[in-house]
N, C-alpha and C positions, 0 to 999 in steps of 0.2 A: 494856873500861875506857876511859872518856873522860878526856881530859886537859883540865884546867881551869886557867885563870889568874885571878888575884884582882886587884881594883883597889879601893882604899880612897878613899872620898870623904868629904866633910864630913858626910854623912848616913849612908848605908848602904854597906857594902862590896858589891862586885859580883864575880861569878865568871863567867868565860866558858869554856864547854866545847866541845870539838870536835864532840861529838855533836849539839849543838843549834845551834852557830854563832850564838849570841846571848848576851847578858848576862842573868844570873839574879840578881835582887836578893836578898840574904840578909837578909830583914827579920825572920825569926824567930830568928836566931842572935845572941845577945848575947856580945860579946867579954869575956872575963874580965880579960884584960890586954892592952892595946894594945901594950905593949913586948915581950911574949913571943910570938915567931913560932910556936913549937911549940904553945902554948896555942891559937893561932888555927887551925892546920891541922887539929887533931883534930875541932873541931865542923864544919869545912867538909866533911871526908870523911863524917862522920856525916850531914851534910845531904844530900849527893849521893846516897848510897845510900838515904837515906830518901825522897827524891823518887821513885826507881825503883820503889818499891813501890806506885805508884798510876798507872793508865791514864787519864791526864788528856786526851790530845789525839787528834784524828782524823787518819787518814792524809790525805796531800795529793797530789793529781794535777793534771795540766793540765786546763784546762776544755774543750779540744776536741783531737781527733786527726784526722789525714787519712792514709788508708792506700791502698795499691795491691796488688792481688793478680792474678796471671795465671790465666786460667781453666784448670781442670783441675790447678791447683797448690794447696798447703795453707798456705803461709806468707805472712803479710801484712807488707808494709813500711810501718811507721808513722812519721809525722812530726808531732811529736817522738816519740822512743822511749817506750815504756810503762815509766815509773818512778814508784813511789809513795814518799813521804817521811812520816815520823812524828816529831813533836817529843818523843815519849817515848823515843826512842832516846838512849843505848844500853841502855836498860832492856830486858831480855829480855822477849819476848812483846809487851809493850806498844809497844815501838819497832819491832817486826818486822812485815813484811807477809806475810799468809798466803794471800790470795786476791784475784782480780779477778772480779767478777760482771757479766754482760751482761744487759741488759734490752732486749728488742725482739721483734717478731713474726717468728718463724721465721727469725731470723738465723742462718745456718749457720756461726757462728764460736764460738770459745772462747778465753778468755785464760788463759795458764799463767804461774805465778810461777817465774821462773828463779832468783832469789836473794832469800831472805826478809829478810836483813839490809839489802841495798842496795835492796830494793824493785823490782828489775828484773823485767820480764815480757815476754811475747810473745803476739801474736794469731795464731791458726791457724784454718784452715777446718775445720769439723766435719762438713760434708757437701759435696755437689757444687756447685761454683761454675761456672756456665755463663753467659758473657756474652750468648749469644743468648736466655737465659731472663730474666736480670736483670743490668743493667749496673752498678748502684750499690746500696750498702746503707748505712743509717744506723741507729744504735742507741745505747744508753746503757751506760756502763761505770762501775763503782765499785770502789774498793780497800778492802780489809778488813785491819785489823791482826790480830795473833794474840791479842789480849785481855789479861787480867791474869795469866794463868798458863797452865800447860801444858794445862789443860782447855779453853782457848779461851773461857772465860767473860768476860763484860763486854767483848767486842770492839767495836771502833768502825769505822765505814765513812766513807769520804771523801765529798766532794760528788760529784754526778753530772756526768760528762764526756760530751760528744757525739763519737761516732766516725763518720766518713764514709769509706766504702771504695769505691773504684772498681775494677771488674773489667776487667783488660786482655784484649784479644781475641787469639785465635790464628787464623791463616788456614787453617781446616780445611774450608771449603766452596768448590766450584767454581761459577763463574757458570752460570746457566741462563736460556735464552731464554723469554720469556713466551708465544710462539706456537710451535706445532709446525712451521709453515711460513708463508711470507709470499708474497703475490701482489700484483702491480702491473702496469700496462700503460702503455705510452708510445706516442707518435705518432712515426713515422719522421721523420728529418731534423731533429730538435730536440734541443738540449742542455739537460738538466735540472740545476738546482742540487741538487735532492733528488727522487728518484723515489719513495722510501719510506724509513721509518726502522725499523730493527730495534732491539729493546730486550732487554737481559739484566739479571738481578738476581742478588744474592749473599746467602746467608743469614747470612753473618758480621755481627757487631754493630757492629764499629768502622768508622769512615769509611775507614780505610786498606784494609781487606779487603772491606768490603761495597760499595764503589763500583767501577763498571766504568770502567777508565781507558783501554781501547783495544779496537777492533774490527778484524777483519782478514778479507779475502776469501781463502778457501782455494783456490777454483778458479782455475787459471792460464789466462792468455791470454784473459781476458774484457774487453770494453770498458767495465768499471765500476770505480768506486773507492768507498771508504767512509771516513768520518771518525771521530773518537773518540767522537762522539755517536751513531753508528749510522746516519747518513744516507748512502744509496747514490745515486750519480749516475752518469751515463754519460760516458765520456771521449771518445767520438767519435759522429758521426752514425750512427744505426741505419737499416737499410734493410729494409723489409718483404719485398722480393723476395729479398734475400740470406739473411735468417734471420728467422723469424716469432716465435720464442720463445727465451728463454735460461733456464738453470737454473744458479744459482751457489750455492756453499756458503760460509757465513760463520761465524766463531768470535769469541769475546769473551775478554778478560783483565781480572781485577780489578787493583786497585792494588798487590797483592802479587805480580802477574805469574802468578797461577794461571789456567790456561786452562779454558774451558768444557768440561764433561764431554761434551757432544754438539754437533756443528755443526748449524746450521739451514739448510734449503733455501729459497732465494728464487727464485720464478718470475716472470719479467718478459716479458710479451707485447708484441710490436711490432705496432702497428696502422698500416695505411696512412694516409697523409694523407687526411683526410676530403674526398673529391671527390664531387660529385653523380654518381650512376650506379648501375647494377644490381650487386648483390652476391650472392654465394652461388650462382652458376650454374656448371655444368660445361662445359668446352669440347667434350667428346665424350660422346654418349649412345649406348650400344649397344642395338640393337633385334633381338630374336630373332623370326624368322618364326613366325607363328601365335599370338603372345601378345596379340593385340588392341591395345588402346590403351596407350600408354607415356607417362607424365608426362615432360616435357622439363626443367622447372625446379622440382622439388619444394621447394627451399629458397631460391628467388630472392626478393629484396626490393629496393626502390628506396631508396637512401640519399640523402637531401636535405640533410644537414648542418644541420638546423634551419631551413632556409629556408622561408618561407611559400609556399603554392601554392593555386590555386583549381581546378585540374584537371590530369589527366594523360591523354595519349593515346599508346598503345603499339601499334606495328604489327609483327606477327610474320610473316615471309615464309619460306616453304619453297622453296628453289631446287632444282628438279629438271630443269631444261632440258637437262642433259647425259645424261639417261636416255631411251633409246628415242625416242618421239614426245612428248617434253616432260615425261613423268612415268611412273610405273609403271602402265601400262595392260595390259589383256589383249592377248596377242600372237597370238590366234587369227586365222584367215583372215577376210577381210571378210564373206564369206557366212555364216560361223559366227557372227560378231558380230552381223550383222543379224538372224539368227534368234534369238539370245539376247535382243536388244533388242526383239523383236516387230515388226521391219520386214516389210512385205509382200514376197512373193517376186517374182522377175522381174528383179532387178538383174543387171547384167553386170560382172564384175570385169575391168577393162581391163589391169591389171598383176598377174596372178596369179604364183605361184611358177613358175619354169621346169619344164617336164615335157614328155614326148613329145607331149601334146595341147595344150600352151601353150608352144611353143618360141620365140615372138617376144620373150620377155623374157630369153632366155638370153645375149644379147650385151650387156645393160645392166650397169652397175656397181652392185654392191650395197654397202650400208653395213654392213660386218661389225661384230661386237662389240656388237650392239644387243639382245642377249637375245631372239633369234629374231624380232624385228620385221622384217617384210619391207619393207625400205626400198631404194629405188633412187636412186642419185645420178647426176645429170646435170652434166657438166662443160662443156657447150657443144659437144660433138662427137658425142654419142650420141643416137639416137632409135629408136623402135620403131614399126614399121608393123603395125597390127592386121589380122589376116586378115578377109576380108569376111564369112565365116560367123559371126564372133564379134560384129561390130558390130551394135548394135540398129538395125533398119531401120524400125521403126514409131514414130519420135518424132512425137508429136502436139502439141497445144497444152499438154499437161501432161507434164513429165518432170523428173528430178532428176540433177544432176551433183554428186558429192561426192569429195573428196580431202583427204589430209593434205599439207601443203606447209611446207617450211622454206626461206626465201629471204632473201637479203641484197640490198644495193644492187647495181644493175646495173654491170658492169665497163665501164671506158672512159669517155672524156669525153662521147661521144655515145651515149646509151643506146639500144640497139635493143630491139625487141620480143622477149620471151621467151615462147615458146609452151609451154603445158602440154598442151593438147589441140587438135587441128585436124582438121576433116573437110572435105576439099577434093576437087575433081575429080581423077580419077585420070589421065585422058588428055585431050588436045586443048585443054581450057580450064584456067583457073587460078582458078576461083571457090571462095570459102570459104563453105561452107554454115553451119557454126557452129564456133566456136573459143573457147578460154579462154586469155588470155595476160596477162603482166605488162609494163607499160611505165612506166618512171620511178616505180616504187613505187606504181603504180595497177593495180588488177585490172580487166580489161576482158573482158566476155563479148559475143561477136558471134553474132548469130542472124539469118541471112538466110532469110526465108520464101519458099516457092515462089510464083510468080505465080498469082493467083486472079482471080475475076471482078471484084474491086474493084481498080481501078488507082489506088491512093493510097499515099502514104508510110506506112511502118509502123516501129515501133521496131526498130532494128537493132543498136545498140551501147549497152551498159550499163556505166557507169564507177563504180568505188568507189575512194576515196582513203583508205587506212587505214595507221596506223603498223605494224600487224602484218605487212604484206606485206613489209617490208624490215627487220625486227628480228632476223633470223637465229634465230628461234625456231619451234618447231613449232606450227601452228595447224590447226584442222579447218574446211575451207571446204565449205559446202553451198549450191548454187544451185538454188532451186525456181523452175521456169518454169510460170507459168499465164498464157500469152500473152494480152494484152501486158504483164502484170505479171511482173516478175522480182525475187526476194527473195534476198539473200545472208545466210547465217548464218556467223559466225566464232566458233568455240568456243561455239556455242549462242546467241549474241547476234545479234539481227536488225539488219541494216544496209540501208537503202534506197539506191539509186544516186543519186549527186549530179548525174549527167549522163546523159541519154538522147538518143541520136542517131537520127534517123529516116532511112530510105532506101527506095529502090524495092525491091519484091520482085524476086527473080531468076526468070528464066523456067525452067520445068521442061524437063528434058532426059533422055535415056536414058544419059547418060555415067555410068559407075561412079564411085563416090567412094572416097577412101582416108582412113581414120582413122589419125592419127599422134600419138604421145605424145612430147613433148620437142622437137618441131620441127613444121614445116608442110610437107606434101608439095607440091612445085611442079611435078611432072611430069617425064618423062624429057627434055624438050627444054631446060628452063631450069634444070636442076639438081635433084637429088632433094629436098633439104630446105633450109629457111631458118628464121631466127628461132629458133635453138637456145635451150634453156632451161638456166639455171645455178642449180642448187639440188637439193633432194631431194623426192621424191614417194613416197607410200605409200597404198594402199587406194583407188585411183582407180576409181570405179564409175559406171555410168549406169543409171538406172531409167526406162524408158519407160512412158508411160501414166498415171502418178500422181506426186504429190509426196510428200516425206517430212514426217512430223509433227515438231513441235518436241520432243515427248517422246522419239521415237526418236533424233533428232539429239543431244539431251543425253546419252542413254544411250551412243551410239556414241563420244562424245568424252570420257566421264567418266573421271577418274583413279581408280585403285584405292588410291592413297595420298594422304594429306593431313594437315592439322591438325585437331584435335578439342578439345573442352572436356569434361572429366569433371565430373559432378555439376553440371549447369546449375542445378538447383534450389537449390544452396547458394551461388550467387553473390549478392552484395549487390544491393539494389534499385536503387542508383544506378549500377550497372555497365551499360554498353551495349557490345554487341559485334556484329560482323557478318563474314561470310566472303565471299570472292569465289566465283564459280561453281565453280571447280576446287578449292576449299578449300585453296589454297596460300597464301593471305594472310588473316590474322586481325587485325582492329583492335579493341582494347579501350579503352574510355574510362570515366573515373570522376572524381569530385571528391575522394574520400577516399583517402589514401595507403594506409591499411590495406586497403581494399576492392580497390584495384588490385593490391597485393601478393598478396592471397588469390586473386584471379582469375588472375594470371600463373602461380601454382603449379599451376593446373588445366589449363594448355595442354598438349596431348598430341599425339603422332604416332601414326598408325594406317595399317596397310597390310593390305588385305583379301585380297591375292592369296595363294593356297596356296603358290606358289613365287615369292616376290618377287625382284626384281633386286637382287643384293647390291651394296654399295658405299656411297659417301658421299652424303648429302643435306645441303646447306648450310643453315644457319639465320641469319637476319639480323633483328635487332630494332632499330627506330628509335623514339625516344621524344621527345615534345614536352610540356614542362611550362609551364603557364600560371600566372602570378601574379596577384594582385588588381590589376585596373586596367591590366594589361600583357598584350600578346599573347604574348610568350615572355620568360621571366626567367632560366632556367638552361639551360645546354647539357648534355645528357646523352649521353655517348659511346655509340656503337652497340655492340651485342653481336653477335659472330660466333662461331657454334658449328657443330657438325656432328652429324648422326644417322648412325651407322654401321649399316647393315642387314647383318646377318650372313648368310653363305651358308646357304641352306636345305639340308635333307637331300634329296639327289637321289633320285628314285624310279628303280627298275629294273623296267621293264615286261617281262614275260615271257609269251610265247605258247607254249603247250604243247598236246600232243594226239598222236593217232596220225599217224605220218609216212608211212604207205603205205596205200593203199586199192586193193584188187583186187576188181573187180565184174564180173559177167558182161556180155556184150555187150548182152543184152536190157535190163538196167537202164540202160545208157548211151543206148540207142535210145528208151527210154520217153518219154512226154510230159513227165514231170517231171525225168527224168534222175537223177542222184545228187547227194547233199549231201556234198561232200568234207570240209567242216569241221564236221560235226555233233558231233565230240568235242573241239572246240577250247576252250581255257580261257585267259583273260587274267587275270593277277595282277600286282600292283605291290608292291614291297617297298622299305623304306628301312632303312639301317643307322645306328643311333644310336651316335654316337661314331666313333673311328678304326677303320678296317678295312683290312686289306692288299689291295692291288690284285693282280689276276691274270687268268688266262684266263677265258673265258665260263663254262667248267665250274666253275671255282673260285667265281666270283660266284654261280652257281646253288646251289652247296653251302652258301653263307653263309645261306641261308634257315633252316637248322637251328641256326645259331650264335646264342647268346644276344645280344640287342641288335638282332636283325633283326625288324622288325614289318611286318605287311601294311598297306598304305595304300590307301584308296579315294580316287580322284580321277577327273576327267573325261579323256576322249580327244577329239581333234579330227579324226582321220582314220585309217582303216585301208585300206591298199592291198593288193590281190590281183593280182599280176602274174605273167605267164607267163614261165617260163624256157625259152628256146629260140625255136622259131618262134611267130609270133603266131597268134591264132585264125583259122581258115578259116571264114568265115561260111557257106560252102556245105555244111559238114558238122558244125559244132560251135558251141556257144554257151556263154557264162558270164554268168549274170544272176541278179538278185534281184528277187522279186515286190514290187510296191509295198506290198502288205498287210503285208509284214515290217517296214516302216518306220513304219507307222501308230502314233500315240501316242508317237513318239520325235522328238527334235530332229535327225533324220538325213535325209540325201539320198544318192543314189548316182548315179554315172555309170559307163558302161562303154564300152570300145572293144576293138579287136582285140588291144591290149596287156594288157588285164585289166580289173579292176573296182575302183572306189574308192568307199568309203563315208565321208562326211564330215559334220561337224556336232559341236558341243560337247555331249557326252552322256556318261553313265556307262559304266564298263567293262562292266557287266552288259548294258546295251543293245547295246553293240557286240558282245559275245559272242553275244547272241541273233541279231543281224543276220548275223554271219558264218556261223552255223549254218544260215541259210536260203538261202545261196547255192547255186544248182543248176548243175551242169555236165552238158551233154548232147552226145552225139556220135551222130548217126544213121548213121554209117558207121564203126563201131568196128573193122572189119577193117583199116582203114588206120592204126589207132592202136596204136603200140607202147607208149608211155608219155607221160604229161603231167605236168609239174612246175609247181607253183605256189609262189610266194614271198609270204608274208604279213608285213607290217610295220605297226605302229601308232605313232601319235604323240600327244604331249601338248604343248600350247603351240606349235603350228606348227613342230614339229620340234625343239624344244629338248630334249625327252626322246624318244628313239627306242627301240622295243622291239628284241628280237632278231629275226633273220630266220628265220621258221618255214617250212621247206621240206616240201611235201606232194607225194607222187608218186601218180598215179592210173594203174592198169593195167586192161586188159580181160582177162578170163579166157580164156586161149587154148583153142582147139578142137584137141585133139591126138588124132591117129589113127595108130596104128603101121603101119597097112596102107598109108598114103600115103607112107611113107618110101621113098626111092629106093634101089634095089639094083641093082648092075651085076654080071652073071654069068649063068650058065646058068639056065634055067627050073627051078622047083622040081618035084620029082616029084609024081605024082598023089596019093600017100599023104599027103604033107604038106598038100596042099589039102584033103583030106577031114578031116584032123585040125583044121585051122584053122576049117573050117565048123562042125564039131561044137562046138568051143569057143565060137564065136560064138553058136550056138543056146543053149548052156548060160548064157551071159552074159545073153542076152535073157530067159530064163525067170526067172533070179534077180533081175534088175533090175525086171521087171514086178512081182514080189511085193513088193519093197522099195518100189516106187513106190506101190503101193496103200496100204501102211501109212503112207507119208509123206503121201499125199493125204488120208487120214482124219485124220491129225494136223493137217494144214493147215486143214481145214474147221472143226475144233473151235477152233483158235487164232484164226481169222478173226472169230469171234463176239466175242472179248474185245478186239479192236483196231479203231480207226477207220481206220488205215492199215496195211497189211501192212508189216512191217519186213523189211529185206533179210536180216538175220541169221537170221530164222526161215524165210524163203523159200528160202535157199540149201541146196543138197543137200551133205550131209557124208557122203562115202563112205570116211571113214578106217577104218571098221570092216569094210569089205569087202575081202577078200583073195582073189585068184584066182591059182592057181599055173599057170604056163604053162612048157612045155618050151622052154628057150632055143634049142635046136637047130632048133625048128620055127617060131620067130617070124619068122625071115628068109624063110620060104617064103610067097610071095604071088603073086597073079595080077593081071593087068591088069584083069580084069573085076571081081574082088572089090574092088580099090582104087577102081575107078571108082564102084561102087555106094556104097561107104562115103563117098566124097567128096560124092556127090550127096546122100545122106541128111543129111550134116552141113550142107551149104549150105541145104537146104530147111528144116530144123528149127531152125537156129541163130537165126532171127529171133524165135522165140517162146519160147525157153527161158531160164530164169534159173538160173545155176550159180554156185556158189562153190567156189573151190579149197580143198582140204582144208588146215586149219590157219590160214586167213586169215579174220578177221571184221572187221566194222565196224558202227557204229551210226548210223542216220539221225538228223538233227537234229529238234528239235521242229517240227512243222508248224503253220502258222497255221490258223485256222478255215476259210479259203477253200481251203487245200491239203487239209485233211481232207475237205471235201465232194467235191473233185475225186477224191481217192483212193477215197472210198467209192463214188462212182458208177462208177469204172473197174472193169471185170471183168478179173480177172487169171486166166489159165489156165496151169497149170504142165504142161509137157510134158517128157517124158524125152528127153534128147539122148543117143543111143546112142554118140556118139563122144566123150563127156566122161568116160567111165569110165576107171579106171586099170587098166592091164594089167600 
């Protein structure tokens, strides 16, 4: 019920009601009596209730609303509140609000009437409201009254109002980095404002929660910092030598202080300051023996830091002067090397290895630790006098002197002559016939010819001034004399003398000469030696009658190790390269940097020795860079590296065979004698990997252990030496026929101490040669036993075989009737019994002999040479029983006859003791012919039977 107040004016009375809050003119009510208040009230009430019966007015709402809703919530806070008014109030239905309707595309909201009378309502979410999907919504809303009656007919709607709703964000997402990891590089020694920037993002929709407000480095103790924008900088100077790369972990926070779900890794590489120079090379390169060529710098490249260039020249030097004679060369003897290089025979080794036959070098100092190189060191106090039978006596107008020499500047302020080789008068005079010496870093060769019919000056001294003479390095010197011309070769390079001095020839005399190495013989009256040499010598030889060719000289001094280039055909066309003769220096030149880098990656080291010298080889690279219009524009630091040659698997040379040979005296007396080593075998094994050390027997057993393999390689000598007394040339000999060495790189020498086979050749050829050695003794009665010791060598004694001992015995002629017996004479019956037994033995032996002779004739047709094992008589199957009581009975006459028969027939019989056999070695064609032509008669030795 609405309360109304009335106001009377001069025209129409007005009524004001609380429901409408406005004045309503009562134009249709006519007052009956102005003085009667009761009469006036009745029509007014009638009027008011009469008006409520009509829905004349539309609801009224605000023209626009603004609302806020938090995502994932359902209530919207509106400003102003949602209230609808209707002028028809307080008329039921017409003045009430029944609904709010929303018009818009997929607006997830609904309006609900809270109070129909007051028109209050609320706006709620009807579906999911997500800020990340949509931040704002705008739609239309209208209010509806309840109509004219309870049936809702004739309802009216308000004007359309615009509703704008903003969705408030919730911090539901964590920051995420845009990259899985970040990489950057910096140059050492520089402080960066920003090395790189990391970036994270957040899926939240609001600026508060979607923006990244802070970054943080999680890894502790790193020289880096990060700002709120993700820029990473270094806080101190970085060093490439100290640490070449860093890995740090970074996280991020949004403005709601929510941390990133996963940290991100940041890799920062530190690069050295760009300095011109070679990059990507290793300081050490390991070389395994037998692997051929090994690349030294597979990843090497020249860094120019962007500088222009017109050419690059790089020189690679392999420094091996600390190894042997200047590099890894073969360490065989000089004679063996000359044979390998095809030199003519006839040279004399003046400084051989000490031995019973060459004892003049025994007192000289040797340079040990040089991988079996035979090097003699002279300290100014030692010299060697060469025996007269060794010195070449037939030096003519053509001869060659060759030697290895290592020499430095002469000691002292006043340099004296230092003699390498001097041939002077032995007594009475002090004339120098020829000599080779060093004086003030000059090499001088003196040659005094004997006086001839021409009484004129002749060339006598030849001088060479070379840096090599005093550089303390090994060099190979060869002097070829074709009188009057003399040519010097140093490491295969020819040098003519810069000074030749003439002199009178010396008069011929019958005075003996003395050849001395390391000094000059002055005779017993003026002191033994003068002009001592300070330095090292090796391989000093003299070849009379002919000069050495340059091809042989180059072969003799060639190194077995050096630099190499792989894939020459793949080098760029603008690349130029050349080696020095020893291949220890390589020079590479080019105009294009890429071509130079490619060429340097192909530089290799090679060592062709089967057993190279282990140890370090130094590498030194010097580089010159040329720029346009300038001689040199950049300084490139030198490169210093090493090649480490690993130790080779050492071979174990083993000589095996029968260690005892028992032969009848007739074999020892025969023209060919016996072949003691016909069953000898030479093998060589290496153990791959570690193996325990032990006795010789244990080493021999290792042949059957896995990892032990047989190795084929050369030998350079085998010595067969006697144990005990030396050979007596009056009754025995040990020799090898020259035909046994044909077709092989072998020579042999023998003496009363034994026999030596030498030369670089295969183990098979040495084995064949040893089998051809013959031992002969034409007085075997004086021989009780002969022992021989055989040893073989590889690389001039670097690897020595075991000592193989062989014992040779003569089959003894045993006769029981020759045994001495002291006592009374035997009775006559005993003598008769002995005679009968002897007759029986003779009959049995004759029958056996005939069978044996028949067999011998048939076997001789199948063999070119009768073999001892088939010629020997085997009486192991013959057994004769004798009464032991009667054996001691003998007579002087019977014993005398028996001894006489033994001595007469012993010279022609060949006997083998039961149970002992041996096999002759293979004979050469010449031996076979001699054996075929020789008629062998087998006779029975009645005293060789077993009683």
